Backbone as CSV, one residue per row, in Angstrom:
resi,resn,N_x,N_y,N_z,CA_x,CA_y,CA_z,C_x,C_y,C_z
1,MET,50.377,-99.515,8.863,50.037,-98.151,9.193,49.379,-97.446,8.016
2,SER,48.865,-98.188,7.039,48.258,-97.577,5.869,47.034,-96.748,6.225
3,GLN,46.377,-97.038,7.338,45.222,-96.253,7.737,45.623,-94.878,8.254
4,ASP,46.887,-94.662,8.530,47.365,-93.376,9.024,47.926,-92.506,7.913
5,ILE,47.414,-92.676,6.701,47.831,-91.846,5.578,46.658,-90.960,5.197
6,GLY,46.927,-89.682,5.007,45.866,-88.762,4.627,46.401,-87.600,3.817
7,TRP,45.500,-86.876,3.207,45.871,-85.701,2.419,46.499,-84.650,3.318
8,SER,47.376,-83.865,2.730,47.922,-82.726,3.465,46.810,-81.688,3.618
9,PHE,46.949,-80.818,4.574,45.986,-79.733,4.745,46.750,-78.441,4.904
10,PRO,46.398,-77.443,4.125,45.425,-77.503,3.038,45.922,-78.411,1.918
11,PRO,44.982,-78.944,1.108,45.395,-79.861,0.043,46.380,-79.207,-0.923
12,VAL,47.414,-79.942,-1.264,48.428,-79.487,-2.216,48.605,-80.588,-3.247
13,PHE,48.600,-80.211,-4.514,48.779,-81.190,-5.583,50.120,-80.966,-6.256
14,GLU,50.825,-82.058,-6.486,52.111,-82.000,-7.172,51.853,-81.698,-8.644
15,ARG,52.534,-80.675,-9.157,52.299,-80.226,-10.527,52.617,-81.319,-11.555
16,ASP,53.738,-81.984,-11.396,54.163,-82.954,-12.411,53.373,-84.262,-12.363
17,THR,53.001,-84.736,-11.185,52.292,-86.019,-11.081,50.788,-85.861,-10.921
18,ARG,50.336,-84.651,-10.577,48.914,-84.360,-10.337,48.335,-85.221,-9.215
19,VAL,49.183,-85.564,-8.291,48.787,-86.372,-7.137,48.827,-85.475,-5.906
20,SER,47.885,-85.683,-5.001,47.870,-84.865,-3.790,49.025,-85.251,-2.871
21,ARG,49.560,-84.259,-2.194,50.614,-84.513,-1.209,49.971,-85.213,-0.018
22,MET,50.669,-86.211,0.505,50.125,-87.012,1.590,50.969,-86.860,2.854
23,HIS,50.319,-87.069,3.986,51.000,-87.128,5.279,50.729,-88.505,5.859
24,SER,51.669,-89.000,6.648,51.446,-90.308,7.262,52.035,-90.335,8.662
25,GLY,51.670,-91.370,9.400,52.226,-91.587,10.728,51.845,-90.510,11.726
26,LEU,52.776,-90.223,12.618,52.518,-89.266,13.695,52.264,-87.861,13.161
27,GLY,52.914,-87.503,12.057,52.677,-86.188,11.450,51.248,-86.032,10.978
28,ASN,50.684,-87.098,10.416,49.298,-87.064,9.983,48.362,-86.933,11.184
29,LEU,48.665,-87.647,12.257,47.827,-87.560,13.454,47.855,-86.153,14.042
30,ALA,49.021,-85.519,14.039,49.126,-84.151,14.551,48.280,-83.205,13.710
31,LYS,48.325,-83.346,12.386,47.503,-82.508,11.501,46.019,-82.743,11.769
32,CYS,45.636,-84.011,11.931,44.232,-84.329,12.197,43.759,-83.707,13.510
33,MET,44.619,-83.719,14.534,44.264,-83.082,15.807,44.048,-81.590,15.616
34,LYS,44.933,-80.941,14.870,44.811,-79.501,14.640,43.522,-79.171,13.896
35,ILE,43.200,-79.969,12.892,41.963,-79.742,12.144,40.759,-79.914,13.057
36,MET,40.772,-80.945,13.891,39.655,-81.181,14.799,39.473,-80.015,15.770
37,LEU,40.570,-79.494,16.302,40.467,-78.391,17.255,40.003,-77.103,16.583
38,ALA,40.218,-76.982,15.276,39.786,-75.795,14.538,38.354,-75.917,14.032
39,THR,37.761,-77.095,14.173,36.408,-77.337,13.677,35.407,-77.191,14.816
40,GLN,34.381,-76.390,14.575,33.308,-76.232,15.552,32.289,-77.349,15.365
41,PRO,31.770,-77.926,16.451,30.695,-78.905,16.301,29.546,-78.287,15.500
42,GLY,29.015,-79.061,14.552,27.944,-78.573,13.694,28.419,-78.117,12.322
43,GLU,29.728,-77.930,12.136,30.249,-77.494,10.839,30.179,-78.587,9.789
44,ARG,30.267,-79.822,10.185,30.261,-80.938,9.233,28.891,-81.598,9.236
45,ASN,28.268,-81.642,8.071,26.914,-82.185,7.975,26.829,-83.652,8.368
46,GLN,27.789,-84.456,7.952,27.691,-85.889,8.197,28.195,-86.307,9.573
47,GLN,28.922,-85.447,10.239,29.368,-85.710,11.611,29.157,-84.431,12.410
48,ALA,27.914,-84.183,12.775,27.558,-82.912,13.399,28.300,-82.651,14.701
49,GLY,28.651,-83.680,15.440,29.334,-83.482,16.713,30.837,-83.342,16.602
50,TYR,31.391,-83.615,15.409,32.846,-83.587,15.211,33.389,-82.190,15.475
51,GLY,34.489,-82.140,16.165,35.152,-80.866,16.426,35.366,-80.668,17.910
52,SER,35.665,-79.436,18.241,35.961,-79.094,19.626,35.411,-77.704,19.898
53,ASP,34.526,-77.592,20.845,33.863,-76.316,21.106,34.715,-75.418,21.993
54,LEU,35.881,-75.055,21.496,36.770,-74.188,22.270,36.396,-72.719,22.153
55,SER,35.612,-72.355,21.140,35.248,-70.946,20.989,34.351,-70.481,22.134
56,GLY,33.701,-71.421,22.807,32.891,-71.063,23.964,33.712,-70.498,25.108
57,LEU,35.023,-70.694,25.042,35.916,-70.185,26.087,36.458,-68.795,25.763
58,ALA,36.140,-68.280,24.585,36.766,-67.048,24.092,36.531,-65.839,24.992
59,PHE,35.408,-65.771,25.649,35.108,-64.579,26.432,35.245,-64.796,27.935
60,ASP,35.759,-65.951,28.311,36.010,-66.215,29.725,37.332,-65.588,30.146
61,SER,37.403,-65.198,31.387,38.658,-64.664,31.919,39.647,-65.804,32.103
62,LEU,40.907,-65.503,31.867,41.947,-66.512,32.029,42.034,-66.912,33.496
63,SER,41.866,-68.200,33.737,41.911,-68.717,35.101,42.324,-70.183,35.047
64,TYR,42.605,-70.729,36.206,42.924,-72.151,36.294,41.749,-72.979,35.778
65,GLU,40.529,-72.558,36.097,39.339,-73.284,35.663,39.218,-73.284,34.143
66,LEU,39.537,-72.158,33.498,39.481,-72.077,32.041,40.478,-73.043,31.409
67,LEU,41.701,-73.074,31.934,42.725,-73.973,31.403,42.306,-75.428,31.581
68,GLU,41.731,-75.740,32.733,41.266,-77.102,33.001,40.107,-77.477,32.078
69,GLU,39.184,-76.542,31.857,38.061,-76.806,30.956,38.550,-77.019,29.520
70,ALA,39.535,-76.237,29.096,40.110,-76.416,27.756,40.743,-77.798,27.635
71,GLU,41.486,-78.220,28.654,42.107,-79.551,28.634,41.051,-80.648,28.537
72,GLN,39.973,-80.511,29.313,38.911,-81.520,29.296,38.194,-81.554,27.950
73,THR,37.963,-80.376,27.361,37.305,-80.299,26.057,38.161,-80.959,24.985
74,ILE,39.460,-80.678,25.002,40.386,-81.265,24.028,40.464,-82.777,24.214
75,ASP,40.575,-83.226,25.457,40.634,-84.660,25.751,39.376,-85.369,25.259
76,SER,38.224,-84.795,25.530,36.959,-85.396,25.119,36.851,-85.470,23.598
77,SER,37.256,-84.407,22.911,37.186,-84.387,21.443,38.107,-85.425,20.826
78,ILE,39.348,-85.478,21.296,40.300,-86.443,20.743,39.832,-87.865,21.038
79,SER,39.378,-88.114,22.257,38.918,-89.460,22.626,37.707,-89.892,21.803
80,SER,36.822,-88.949,21.494,35.600,-89.272,20.760,35.820,-89.448,19.266
81,TYR,36.692,-88.626,18.677,36.760,-88.574,17.222,38.095,-88.986,16.614
82,GLU,39.060,-89.363,17.413,40.350,-89.782,16.860,40.816,-91.048,17.561
83,PRO,40.207,-92.200,17.206,40.539,-93.457,17.883,41.964,-93.943,17.626
84,ARG,42.659,-93.346,16.650,44.040,-93.758,16.359,45.026,-93.208,17.377
85,ILE,44.557,-92.289,18.234,45.447,-91.606,19.171,45.192,-92.082,20.589
86,GLY,46.259,-92.442,21.284,46.213,-92.716,22.714,46.812,-91.521,23.438
87,ILE,46.019,-90.846,24.237,46.473,-89.632,24.921,47.190,-90.010,26.209
88,HIS,48.363,-89.427,26.422,49.099,-89.619,27.662,48.984,-88.395,28.564
89,ASP,48.986,-87.207,27.962,48.930,-85.982,28.761,48.508,-84.819,27.872
90,ILE,47.717,-83.914,28.436,47.348,-82.667,27.764,47.621,-81.538,28.737
91,GLN,48.340,-80.536,28.272,48.601,-79.349,29.085,48.240,-78.111,28.274
92,VAL,47.475,-77.226,28.878,47.122,-75.956,28.253,47.686,-74.855,29.133
93,THR,48.508,-73.997,28.536,49.131,-72.901,29.278,48.978,-71.610,28.489
94,PRO,48.906,-70.476,29.177,48.838,-69.199,28.462,50.169,-68.899,27.777
95,ASP,50.091,-68.321,26.590,51.295,-67.895,25.877,51.773,-66.595,26.521
96,PRO,52.992,-66.560,27.043,53.469,-65.342,27.698,53.709,-64.192,26.717
97,GLN,53.786,-64.492,25.428,54.069,-63.468,24.422,52.819,-62.796,23.853
98,VAL,51.691,-63.550,23.790,50.498,-63.046,23.109,49.287,-63.183,24.027
99,ASP,48.653,-62.067,24.330,47.461,-62.068,25.170,46.325,-62.808,24.461
100,GLY,45.657,-63.697,25.159,44.532,-64.432,24.600,44.918,-65.679,23.834
101,LYS,46.189,-65.983,23.806,46.642,-67.172,23.083,47.058,-68.236,24.084
102,LEU,46.635,-69.456,23.826,46.982,-70.579,24.681,47.871,-71.537,23.903
103,ILE,48.759,-72.192,24.599,49.593,-73.224,24.001,49.086,-74.570,24.510
104,VAL,48.688,-75.414,23.580,48.205,-76.750,23.906,49.331,-77.724,23.608
105,GLN,49.691,-78.515,24.580,50.704,-79.551,24.375,50.049,-80.899,24.622
106,VAL,50.072,-81.744,23.601,49.463,-83.064,23.688,50.562,-84.107,23.551
107,GLU,50.692,-84.941,24.564,51.604,-86.082,24.495,50.744,-87.291,24.156
108,TYR,51.092,-87.969,23.071,50.235,-89.046,22.586,51.059,-90.126,21.905
109,SER,50.396,-91.226,21.596,51.018,-92.287,20.805,49.976,-92.832,19.843
110,ASN,50.466,-93.485,18.797,49.549,-94.148,17.876,49.371,-95.598,18.322
111,LYS,48.566,-96.336,17.587,48.290,-97.723,17.979,49.519,-98.615,17.926
112,GLU,50.519,-98.220,17.136,51.754,-99.001,17.049,52.691,-98.704,18.210
113,GLY,52.316,-97.774,19.069,53.134,-97.448,20.229,54.154,-96.353,20.006
114,GLU,54.200,-95.789,18.790,55.107,-94.670,18.532,54.548,-93.440,19.235
115,GLY,55.398,-92.731,19.950,54.938,-91.584,20.712,55.443,-90.274,20.160
116,ALA,54.725,-89.203,20.505,55.115,-87.864,20.077,54.502,-86.846,21.022
117,VAL,55.047,-85.659,20.977,54.486,-84.516,21.688,54.250,-83.444,20.642
118,THR,53.034,-82.932,20.584,52.687,-81.899,19.620,52.279,-80.648,20.361
119,GLN,52.838,-79.512,19.947,52.401,-78.229,20.485,51.480,-77.579,19.472
120,ILE,50.347,-77.107,19.956,49.352,-76.493,19.092,49.060,-75.097,19.628
121,PRO,49.456,-74.037,18.897,49.098,-72.689,19.322,47.600,-72.492,19.107
122,LEU,46.914,-72.056,20.118,45.462,-71.947,20.080,45.071,-70.524,20.434
123,ASN,44.544,-69.790,19.468,44.112,-68.420,19.721,42.604,-68.431,19.897
124,ILE,42.154,-68.356,21.124,40.721,-68.471,21.388,39.962,-67.205,21.020
125,HIS,40.664,-66.141,20.625,39.999,-64.898,20.245,39.957,-64.691,18.739
126,SER,40.326,-65.687,17.933,40.278,-65.518,16.481,39.263,-66.476,15.889
127,SER,38.868,-66.217,14.636,37.868,-67.065,14.000,38.424,-68.435,13.645
128,LEU,39.720,-68.534,13.343,40.361,-69.826,13.118,41.344,-70.024,14.252
129,PRO,40.939,-70.785,15.277,41.726,-70.812,16.502,43.061,-71.526,16.426
130,VAL,43.295,-72.319,15.410,44.524,-73.106,15.360,45.374,-72.650,14.187
131,GLU,46.662,-72.468,14.437,47.577,-72.106,13.362,48.084,-73.371,12.701
132,PHE,48.054,-73.417,11.369,48.556,-74.573,10.630,49.938,-74.261,10.243
C-alpha cells in the first residue's frame, strides 16, 4: 500500500524532524477526494481536466435533478482521476441545518478491498466548496 501514502493537506512539517506529515490508506484517499472536489477543472496546468465542476451547480435551485447531477459529477471525477478508489455508492443530500450546503456521502474501497464511508460537507455557494 506504499502508493497510498501522501502529504497531509494543508502540508504540515514536523518541527523536530523537518519531515512532512503523511497520510496513508483510506484516510489518504478521503483527503484526495476532498481535494479533487475542491479543485475546479483548469486550475492545474499539467492536468487541466482534474477536479470537479460542482461550482456550476451553485445557482441552480435545489431539486432532485440537482442532487442527481451532483452525484454524477462526483462519480465521473472520482472514476476519471482517482483509480485507487472503487466507488460503491454516492449520495448527495441537502444539509437540514445550513441553506445551500450539501452533504456528500461516498461509500468506497481501495484496491486491497478495505472499505470506508466518507462524508464530505459541500458548500456550493462558497469559493472553497469543501471543508477540510
